[in-house]
Structure formats: C-alpha cells, structure tokens
C-alpha positions as CSV (number, residue, x, y, z in Angstrom):
1,R,111.7,122.2,110.7
2,F,111.3,119.4,107.8
3,E,112.2,120.4,104.1
4,L,112.6,118.4,100.9
5,I,116.1,118.0,100.0
6,E,118.4,115.8,97.8
7,K,121.1,113.9,99.1
8,P,123.5,111.3,97.8
9,K,122.5,107.9,97.3
10,P,123.4,105.8,100.7
11,E,126.0,103.1,100.0
12,V,127.0,100.1,101.9
13,L,129.6,101.2,104.5
14,D,129.6,97.8,106.5
15,P,129.7,93.8,105.7
16,K,126.4,93.7,107.7
17,D,124.6,96.2,105.8
18,A,122.0,96.2,103.0
19,V,120.9,99.4,100.8
20,V,117.1,99.2,99.9
21,R,115.2,100.9,97.2
22,V,112.0,102.4,99.2
23,T,109.0,101.7,97.4
24,L,106.3,102.6,100.2
25,S,106.8,104.5,103.7
26,S,104.8,105.8,106.2
27,I,104.7,109.0,108.5
28,C,104.7,108.1,112.4
29,S,103.6,110.3,115.1
30,S,107.0,109.9,116.3
31,D,108.5,111.9,113.2
32,L,106.2,114.5,114.4
33,H,108.0,114.2,118.2
34,I,111.1,115.1,116.1
35,L,109.7,117.9,114.3
36,H,108.2,119.2,117.8
37,G,111.5,118.8,119.3
38,A,110.8,115.9,121.8
39,V,113.3,113.4,120.7
40,P,116.4,114.6,122.4
41,L,118.5,112.0,120.4
42,A,117.5,112.6,117.0
43,Q,120.3,114.2,115.1
44,V,119.9,117.6,112.8
45,G,119.9,116.9,109.1
46,I,118.8,113.3,109.3
47,T,116.2,111.6,106.8
48,V,113.2,110.8,108.9
49,G,111.1,107.8,108.5
50,H,111.2,104.4,110.1
51,E,108.7,102.5,108.8
52,M,109.0,101.4,105.2
53,V,109.3,98.7,102.4
54,G,111.5,98.1,99.3
55,V,113.5,96.2,97.1
56,V,117.5,95.2,98.0
57,E,119.5,97.0,96.0
58,A,122.9,96.2,97.0
59,V,124.3,94.1,100.4
60,G,127.5,93.7,102.3
61,S,129.6,90.8,102.3
62,D,128.6,89.3,105.7
63,V,124.8,89.4,104.5
64,K,123.2,85.9,104.5
65,K,119.3,86.1,104.4
66,V,118.6,88.8,102.0
67,R,120.1,89.6,98.1
68,P,119.8,92.1,95.5
69,G,116.1,92.0,93.8
70,D,114.3,90.7,97.3
71,R,111.0,92.6,98.3
72,V,111.6,93.5,101.8
73,A,109.9,94.9,105.0
74,V,112.1,97.2,107.2
75,N,112.4,96.7,111.3
76,V,112.0,99.8,113.0
77,E,114.4,98.8,115.4
78,T,118.3,98.1,114.4
79,F,119.7,95.3,116.4
80,C,122.6,93.1,116.7
81,G,121.2,90.2,117.7
82,E,124.4,89.6,120.0
83,C,124.2,91.8,123.1
84,F,122.8,91.0,126.6
85,Y,119.4,92.7,125.8
86,C,119.1,91.2,122.1
87,K,119.9,87.6,123.5
88,R,116.6,88.2,125.7
89,G,114.5,89.6,123.3
90,Y,114.6,93.6,124.1
91,V,116.0,94.4,121.1
92,N,114.8,97.8,121.4
93,N,117.4,98.0,123.8
94,C,120.7,97.3,121.6
95,T,123.5,98.4,122.7
96,S,125.0,99.1,119.2
97,G,121.3,99.9,117.8
98,G,117.8,101.0,119.0
99,W,115.8,103.3,117.2
100,M,118.3,104.4,115.0
101,L,116.6,104.5,111.2
102,G,115.1,108.2,111.2
103,C,116.3,109.4,114.1
104,R,120.2,108.8,114.7
105,I,121.3,107.8,111.0
106,D,118.6,108.5,107.8
107,G,115.7,106.9,107.3
108,G,113.1,106.0,105.0
109,Q,111.3,108.7,103.8
110,T,113.3,109.0,100.6
111,E,114.4,106.9,97.5
112,Y,117.3,104.4,99.2
113,V,118.1,103.9,102.7
114,R,121.0,102.3,104.3
115,V,119.9,99.5,107.0
116,P,122.4,98.2,109.7
117,Y,122.1,94.8,110.7
118,A,120.8,93.9,107.8
119,D,120.1,90.1,108.6
120,N,118.0,91.1,111.6
121,G,116.4,94.1,110.1
122,L,115.1,92.9,107.1
123,T,112.0,90.5,106.8
124,Q,111.4,88.9,103.2
125,I,108.0,89.9,101.4
126,P,105.8,86.7,100.3
127,D,104.9,87.2,96.9
128,N,101.4,87.4,97.6
129,V,101.4,89.9,100.0
130,S,101.5,93.3,98.7
131,D,104.0,96.4,99.3
132,E,100.8,98.2,100.9
133,Q,99.7,94.9,103.3
134,A,103.4,94.7,104.4
135,L,104.0,98.2,105.2
136,F,103.0,98.1,109.0
137,V,104.9,95.0,109.6
138,G,107.9,97.0,110.4
139,D,106.4,99.3,113.2
140,I,102.9,99.5,114.0
141,L,101.6,96.2,113.2
142,A,104.5,94.8,115.3
143,T,103.9,97.3,118.3
144,G,100.4,95.8,118.5
145,Y,101.5,92.2,118.1
146,W,103.9,92.4,121.1
147,A,101.5,94.2,123.5
148,A,99.0,91.5,122.8
149,K,101.9,89.0,123.1
150,I,103.1,90.3,126.6
151,S,99.5,91.1,128.1
152,E,98.8,87.4,128.5
153,I,95.2,87.5,127.5
154,S,93.0,84.9,128.2
155,E,89.6,83.7,127.0
156,E,87.9,84.7,130.0
157,D,89.4,88.4,129.9
158,T,87.6,92.1,129.1
159,V,90.5,93.9,127.5
160,L,90.6,97.5,127.1
161,I,92.3,99.3,124.4
162,I,93.2,103.2,124.8
163,G,92.7,104.8,121.4
164,A,91.6,103.5,118.0
165,G,94.4,105.2,115.6
166,P,96.2,103.2,113.2
167,T,98.3,101.5,116.3
168,G,95.2,100.9,118.2
169,I,93.8,99.2,115.1
170,C,96.7,97.1,114.6
171,T,96.8,96.2,118.6
172,L,92.9,95.5,118.2
173,L,93.4,92.9,115.4
174,C,96.2,91.2,117.3
175,V,94.3,91.5,120.7
176,M,91.3,89.5,118.5
177,L,93.6,86.3,117.8
178,K,93.4,86.2,121.5
179,K,89.9,85.7,121.7
180,P,88.9,87.2,124.8
181,K,85.4,87.1,126.0
182,R,84.9,91.1,125.3
183,I,87.2,94.3,123.9
184,I,86.2,97.5,124.8
185,V,88.2,100.3,122.6
186,C,88.2,103.7,124.5
187,E,88.2,106.4,121.7
188,K,86.3,110.1,121.1
189,D,86.8,110.8,117.4
190,E,83.3,109.9,115.4
191,N,85.1,108.9,112.2
192,R,87.3,106.0,114.3
193,V,84.5,104.9,116.0
194,R,82.7,104.9,113.0
195,F,85.1,102.6,111.4
196,I,85.4,100.3,114.6
197,K,81.4,99.6,114.4
198,E,81.5,99.3,110.8
199,H,84.2,96.5,110.2
200,Y,84.4,94.9,114.0
201,P,80.9,95.2,115.0
202,D,81.7,92.7,118.5
203,V,84.1,95.5,119.8
204,Y,82.5,97.4,122.3
205,T,83.3,101.3,122.0
206,V,83.3,104.0,124.5
207,S,84.5,107.6,124.7
208,P,86.9,108.7,127.3
209,E,84.3,110.7,129.6
210,E,82.1,107.8,129.9
211,C,84.7,104.9,130.2
212,L,85.4,104.6,133.6
213,E,81.6,103.7,134.6
214,Y,81.4,101.7,131.2
215,V,84.2,99.2,131.7
216,Q,83.1,98.7,135.3
217,K,79.7,97.8,134.1
218,N,80.6,95.4,131.3
219,S,83.6,93.8,133.3
220,D,83.4,90.7,135.3
221,H,85.9,91.7,137.9
222,G,84.9,95.4,138.5
223,G,87.2,96.7,135.7
224,A,89.2,95.6,132.4
225,D,91.6,92.6,133.1
226,V,93.9,93.9,130.8
227,V,94.4,97.4,129.8
228,L,96.5,98.7,126.3
229,E,97.3,102.2,125.8
C-alpha cells in the first residue's frame, strides 16, 4: 500500500551524492507496478518517484558538475559511468546502479531526495526552461528519444507507435524529429486520439482492432518499417 508519512530529511552519505529540494515530481506507471506488487526489487518502505526536478541543496566533496542553488532535472537511472555497461552506454545495467530511485532507495515524491552519482544523474536546467517543461526530461521524454535514436528511422519509413499516453506522445515528438514519410499511432482512447488530431494533424491514428489492415494499407513495404511500443 501507499501512504503519506514523515521521514527525516536526507543527507549526503557519499562524496558523489547530492541532496535536491524537489519542486515538481510526476507519477509513473512504474510506481503503480510497485503498488500492484509487480516489481520484486522494490524495497518495502521506500519513497516512490523517479521523475523529478528541483534545486540542489547540498553536494558531496567529489561532485564537480553541479553546486547548491542549481536547478536540475533528475535522471531516472542511477549510474557510475565507469563499469562495463556504463562505458558502452547501457547505463540501466550499471553494476552499482540502475533503477534505484523510488525502487531500491528513496525517490522523489517528497520534499527532498538524495541522488547518488550526482554528476551523472543531474542535468542543469537552462534559465529559459521552466521546471514544468523540464519535468519529463529524466524519464519519459528520454525514453522516447532513446527509442527513436536506436530505431534507425529514415525519411522513407512508415513508423508505427503503439500507445498514445504521455510516453507515447514523447516518443511521437522524437520520431517527428527524424522526419519519416508517415507516422501512425495506434490508440483506442478517444481523448488521446483527439489530442493527436488537434496537435499533430499530419499523424495518422488507428484503433487496435483495425491496426493490422490499416498499417498494411498505408505502408509501402507491406507493413510498418519501424514499430515502437
């Protein structure tokens, strides 16, 4: 179960730590997975939340890239930057990190959060970007950007995106940067479909029930060239 409780204010425990005063945080479906018992690694009693922005309150002696007073976005992944996986870009597989915040250590749905490996896990927010604009940088926008980046999308491709929730919309925005020939979004929620048609009129939409036939009809090579779910 989830409940609202009082906890001591976190402190710097390691020279690479930072403590951040949280100004905005969001709820992820992964938090609901924890609530439903679907995340075996989640520790009982942790504060959930892994997508947040805030102001640096304190830093450890080894932190070089941020200082108290900096506005920052917090990365969903905790990573050392030195292990086999980090050096190859697979920071979610970091041998001393991974999904820690809001799963194995206290996360960000609170007033203050301790961020390990702060030089890797914190990104300074430019003065012309608001906290609200920066909130999705650490998780769902990064997810969409990574998906679009590794999918080798060309300007001749038909790209199919499954789902138009917040992560799906962030993925759509990142796919649009690649300028594919056409983008199809599969979604059945009427409000989400309406949102896409209103804001992105050049994007095709289709329901799951009609997806197969529609995609085949609106593709040049018998189906979508890239599918992001």
